[in-house]
N, C-alpha and C positions, 0 to 999 in steps of 0.2 A: 765561438767557445775558445777559449785563452787556452795557451801551452803553457807547463812550468818552464823553465830554464834549462830543462835538459831536454825539451823541446815533446816529451811528454803532454797527452791531454791531460785537462784539469778539472776529472768531475765535477767539482762544484759548479762552474760555468756550463754544463750540457743545457742542450736547446730547452725546454718547454716540454711535458711530456705529451704526446702524441703527434710532435711534428715531424713531416713530412721530411725522409732522409734519401740521398742518394747516394749512393755508394760506387766511388770511381775505381777499376783496376786499373794494374798494367799486371803484361807478366811474358819472362821466358817462354818460348815454345815448349810446348810436353810437360808444364805445369801439369803437376796432378791436382786433381780435383780437390783433394783432400787440403792440400795445404793453401787454396785458395780461401776456399772455406775457414778454416782455423785460422787465417791469416784476420779474414775482415769480421769474423766471433770475436778473435781477441782485440781485436781494435775498439768495435761497439760495445763488449765489457769493461774496458781500463776506460774509455770515454764516459760510461754510464747511463748508454744509450740503448733501446730496446730494441731488437731484431725485430719488432712485431710495423717499426713506424718507417723501415726500407721500404718503398716505394718500388727503385729502380737499382737496379746493376748498371752503370755504363762505363766501354772503355775504345779504345781506338777500333773504327769499323772495321780495321786490318786484322782483329782478335776476335771477332764474333762468333767465329768457327771453331777457337781452341776450347777445347774438348773440356779442359780443367775449369775454364771461366763456363762453361752452357752449365757445366752441372752445377757450381756454384749459384747459379742466377736459379735454376732449379729448387735446389734447397732452398733457398729463401723464397721462393715460390713467387718472385718478381719478374717482369720484363728485364730483357737483356738490350742496353740499346748501344748502337758503336754508332760513334763518329767519326764525321771523314776528318783524315789530318791538316787538312785545309783551313777545316772551323774551329779544330783543335790549338794551332799552331796560333791562333789568334788572341789565348787565352794568357795572358801572365800569371804565373804559380808562383807563390810564395817557400817552395821547396826545390828546386830549379836541380837539374845533373847535367853538365855540359854533356857525360860520354849519350846520355838517353835523349839528350837535344839533336846529335850531332847522327844520331840513326834515326828517329824517329820525326823530328825538323820540334817538338814541342818536349821542353826540359821535363815534363811530368805528368807520363798520360792518365795517372791516376787521378792529380790534383783539376789539370784542364776536363776530362772527361765527366768529373765529379759537377764542377764549377759551371759546362758546359748545359745543364739538367736542373741546377737551383741556384740557389745567390750567396750563398754565405759557409764558406770552407769551416766548419765547424772542428774537425779534426786532421791534423793537414797530416804529408805521405807517413806513412809506416811501411817498411820493407819487411817482408823474410829472403829466403834465400834464393827462388825464384821470382814472384811475387811484389807489387807496392797498392796501397789499399789506403784513401784518401775520403772523407766524409762531409760532402755539402749539406746545408738545412734549405727546404725549400719551402716559401711564405705562399700563404692562404692565396695570395694573387702574386701573378708574375707580369708586371709592366714590361713594354719594350720601349725601350729609353732611345731619342733618337741620339745619333752620334755627341752631339754639341753638348747632351747633356752626361755624356761616358766619358770622360776627358781626363779621370785621375788615371794614375800610376799603380803599379802593383805594390800592395804591403809588408815591408817586411815582419818580421820577428818583433814581437813585443808592441805592433801596433793595431790598430783597432781591428775586428776581425775584415780577412779578406770579402769581399763580396764580388759579384759577377759584373754587374751596375757600373760598380767603381771603376773596376780593371778595363773595359772594353767595349767597344759598339757592338749591336748586334749583327750578325754575319751577315752582308749580302751578297744575294745573286741574281747574275743576270740575267733577265726575261729571255724567254725561249722559244724571242722572234727569229725571224728570218730563215734560212733555208733547213728543210729537213733532213737532217744532221745522219740522222739514222736510216737513209733512205738507200739501198744499195742496188749494185748491179742486177741482182737475182731476180728482182722486186719485177723485175721487165719481161723476164721471159717464164715465170710460176704461172705455170697453171696452163700453159699454152706451146703444142709445138713449131717452136720458131727457129730458124737459123741462128746460134746465138752470137751477136756479137756486141751486146751489155758485158758478158763478167768475163772477166781475164784470166783464164783457165787452160791453160792449152788444151787444146782437142786431143782426144786419142790417150788420154790419160786416165787412171795411171799404167804404165807397159806392164805389159804379162808378169815379167819377171818378178815386179813390184808387189800384184796383188798375191804371188803365191808368197811373198816373204809374209805377208801380211794375212794370210790365209793360214800362215805354218802356227803363226801366235795363239789362232784361235783354243789352241788346244790347251793354255796355259790358265785362259781364262778364269780359271780357280782359285789364282794366288793374286795379290796384289799387286799392281806395277812396282818393279823397281829399274826406275831409270838412269844408274849410273854409266851401265855399258854405253848407253846411246849417246848419255852427257860426256860420254870419256869420246866417242865417235866425231859427236861435235866441234870438241877441242882439239882432237887430231888434226879435223881438215882444216881448220884455221888456224893451227901453230900456236894455240891458248894452251894455259892451263887449265883444269876441269874445275877451280874456284871462279874460273870469268864464264864460266855458262851456265844459263838456267833456260832446262825446257820449258813450252806453255804448250797449252792449247788453241794453238794457231796465235799470229802475230795478234788480233783484237784483243784476246788475255793477258798481255803484254801491257799494252796501253793502258785497262781498267788496273793491272798492278802498279803501273806507274803513278796512275792518277790519284790511285787511294795511300799506298807509300811515302814516295817521294816527300823531300818537306817543303815544298814549291811556296812561292806566297803572289810568286808574280809570272804565270809562265804565258809562253809565248809560243802561236800554232802559226805555220805561214803558210799559209795558200795560196792557192787552191791548192787542195791536196785532199787523204785520205780525210774521212771525218769524224772516224770514229776514235782518234784521237781530242780532238775538241767535246769528241759529246761523252769521253768517258773522265777527260776533265770536271764539265760541268756536273755531271751527274756524282762527285766524288765535291762538290761544293764548292771549286777551283772558279774564282772568275780571269775571263782567258781573255788576253787579248789577242788580235791579230795582225800578221803584216801582211799585204794582200799585194801581191804581185801583179804586173800590169801588162796585158795583152801587150800595149806600146812597145815593151822594152822585151816582147820574147818572154815572159814569165820567167825571168835570170833575176837571182837572188844579187841582191848586193848586202853585205853583211851591215854596212850602215846604217838600212832599214830597220834591224832587230834593236829596240832599245834598249841601249845602256844595262839600266835594272835590273832585265828579264834573268830569274835567275833558272829556268826549265825555259828549254827553246826545243820544239818538232818541227823537222822537216825531212819529206822525203826524195827518193834518190834513189833510183831514177820516180819522177813525184809524178802522180795519177792526181787526176787524169791526165797532164800537160804534157805527158813523155819526153819533159827537159832531165837534162843531166846535168846534175850540177860542178863544177870542177870539185875535187876533194879539196884541194885553195880555199875556194872559196868556203865553204862548209868549216874546214877548221880556224880558218877567221874568226867564227861564232864565237871557238874556246873562250874559255877566263876563266880565273879560280872564282871560286864559289857559285857557277851554273852548269847545272845539265844540257849537256848537248844528244838529243836524241834525235836518230838518220834511223827514218825508216828506209831499208832495203831490199824490201819484198820483193820487188821484181827487179835486183841487181842480178840476179845468174840468170836472166833474158836477156844483158847487155855481155859481148864477145870479148871476153877476157877481164868481165868483172872491172873496166877501166872505173877509176876513180871511187871504189872500195874503201871503204874504213874500216872493214868490220874484224881484219886482224891485227889493227891498232889500236900499241897501250901507249902510245904516247901523247895521245891529246887528253888533257884534263878534262875529266866531266864527261867522256862520250860512249855512250848508251847507245847499240846498233841491234836494233832489229830487224830478225829472218825470216820468210817464211817459207814451208814447203809445199803449200796450196798451190801454189800459180803451176809452179812447172812441172809438177807432180801429179795435180789433176786429185787435192787430198780435202777438197773444201771439206766434208763432209767429214773426214777423221779429223780434222785439228789438231795439226802439230807445228810449233816455230819453235824460235829461241831468241833468248836475248844474252850478245855479250859488253858484258861491262866489267867495270873493278870490283872484284872480291866483294868490295863494303857494301856497294849497289846491289850484288847478284843475291847477298843476303838477305838487302832489305827487303825486295822483291821477293823473296823463296819463304819469308815470316809471314809474307800479306797472301799466302798463295795457300787453300785447301790442300787436305793430306789428297795422296796420289793425284796429282791434276791432270797427267798426262794419262790415256788407258796404254794399255800393253800392247794395243797393235798399233796405235801412235807411232811409240817408241819401239817397235819393230821397224817400221815405216824411216822413221827417222836414223837406224840404225845404218837401214841397207843403201837410205839416197848419199852418206857421207862417205863409200865405197869409194874405189878409185874406178870404176864401169861404171856407175852412176853416175862423177862429174864431168866421164868422159860426155856421157850421154847427153846431159844439162849443156855441159859446154857447144854440142853439134845442135841441138834443139838452136842454142842462142844465135848460132850463123843463121841456123835456115829462118829465123821468125826477123832476122834484119832483110835476109833476102826475101821473106814473102813481104815485110811492112815495105819495103822498095817499091813492091809492083802493085800496093796499096795505092801507096801514094801518088807513084806515077799516073794511074787510072784514076784517080781526082781530080789531080788538076788536070784534065781533061775537062774540068765542069770551073768552066770562069766563076760563077757566081759563090764557088763554096772558098773557105779560106782555110789553111791548116799550120796550124803551128808548127812552129818547122826550126830545128832540126828534132825531128823525134827520133828518140833510142831507146824506147818498151814497145812491150808488146802490144802496143794500143797506139792510137794517134786523137789527134782534137781537132775537131773542125768547127767552123763558123760559117753561118749564112742566114739571112735573115728567113723566117716560117719554119725554122728547124723543127717546134713543136710538131705542124700540120707536116713537114717530112719524115720525122721519127712513126706518125701516124699511118703515114701512107708505104713506110716499109713494113709496117708492121700486116699492113692487109696484103702483102706480098710477100708476107713470109717470114721477115727481117727482124731481130729487137736489138736496136740500138740504146745504147745509155743517154739519158737524158743530163743535160750540164747544168741545170740551175738549180738544185741542189747541195754544187761545190760551193761554200762560199768566195765570191770572187766572180763566180760566173753567171750567167742570165740565161735566161730562153733561146739565145741563139746558139747556144755550144751542143756540141751531140761528143759521144765519145764510143769509140769502132775499136773492139779488137782485132788484132792482127790474124787473119787465117790462112789457111794452105790458100795456094793459085785457082784452083777451081771454085773454091767456094767464093774467093774474093770476086771473079769473072761473074758468076752467079748475081753477087752482092751488087756490084757496077751495072748491069743489065740493070738489076730493080730501082737503082739511086737514077736512073735515067728516066725511068718510065716514071717517079715518086715526085722527082722533081720539074715534070711534062705537066703533072697535075696539080701544080701547086699554086693557089690562085695567083691573078694578076698583079705583080708586085713584091709577093714573095719569090725568095730563090735567090737575091738580088747579096752580093756580098754588102757586110756589116762595116761600118765605118771607112 
């Protein structure tokens, strides 16, 4: 398809009848279906293309739940295909928009989405008030060319038709070998009556007063959730404006939003740490690089270890599973223009005084802080967390969220947990955790064959010994569940993570630990390294 000097499609250059067409669309949140459908029909009609030749509607993955786009695909009678941001940003486009590129990562969602699913752009981007549309033609046979054959640059106006094969190599995905990134501590206790040292949720939670607040919200379940009050409460708790806060269905949802919505080209995850960030990035099509911290260094982070070209860096603080608390200054050293720095502070409220926290900072460029209410308040089944970031990032993540992502009971819990008495209770719990952790560590130190990562600052500790897998099974037979460590990148089968519990539980565990160690085969249970 060629265009006129004014940029309108030239009907005389239409593709042959019966050509398979892919329509790429971009849209603002809340765009009506009528506007999207009218734009598509106008573009096709003006270009002399048949609606019956459209085989797919394509857009960015975050927009696949947008009602207006969903309805437009239904009216066309074609499937709606969502493309990850990581795939779209690899596609040069002839009609770039600097504004769209800054927010989404690709300078034209419509053109990039169309070209991802086809071969030749036949109608460049056309705009309505709240939507964009582009059309690409899919050839009868689609070959996957090696990177060496796909080196040509983008085609400018007036040049030959823009083709996907001429512009970019195919997306490359990292193979899924290595640790099971989707394994989590709850798998250790599911279906078994065990004393749980595998999951890092505080015991005897949620407290009675919080259960009452959640129960009181059930009378309003007929109404759609309204998160404004809870959002304001979170903002006030951290001394931030509300446009710097986004409520999420737990921190895990936040990782998915970041992976799908941020225009990251070179993401880096610092390991060992919670595996969901990398799992979400891989699922969204990103190629992930790892910075693996060493046990010999106490799993301490040297900012120089992070590649300079990384435009997205994710690190936990305090880190799960190592229980290492990185100094705030070390994390600040990772920030630089053009880089998003994500700090997972899901366990920071278990640190007395929340020292080294970055959650209220607005002077660190590109900083995104994630918080969870799951661990301290025992709300794993309710799913509530939040993101703190600059307004432009919050807006981008919010665009990628489905409507009403956080339930009314979860919103009630968030609001309640931001109140002064709740903050005082959390602070008191953090002090108790520190005391209980010291008791656990003192007991473990009696066993010379066990190495402990120290100093530990979170509500869990990481230990190492030969035969850890056998020890874990022995503990299970004695009624205790421990978290295996080999599913964390950077750790092996000799590692276990133990949640901190009260003294009575810890004393019972230490007795079981003694018995389990004695039952290990000869040669196991010795220090590693």
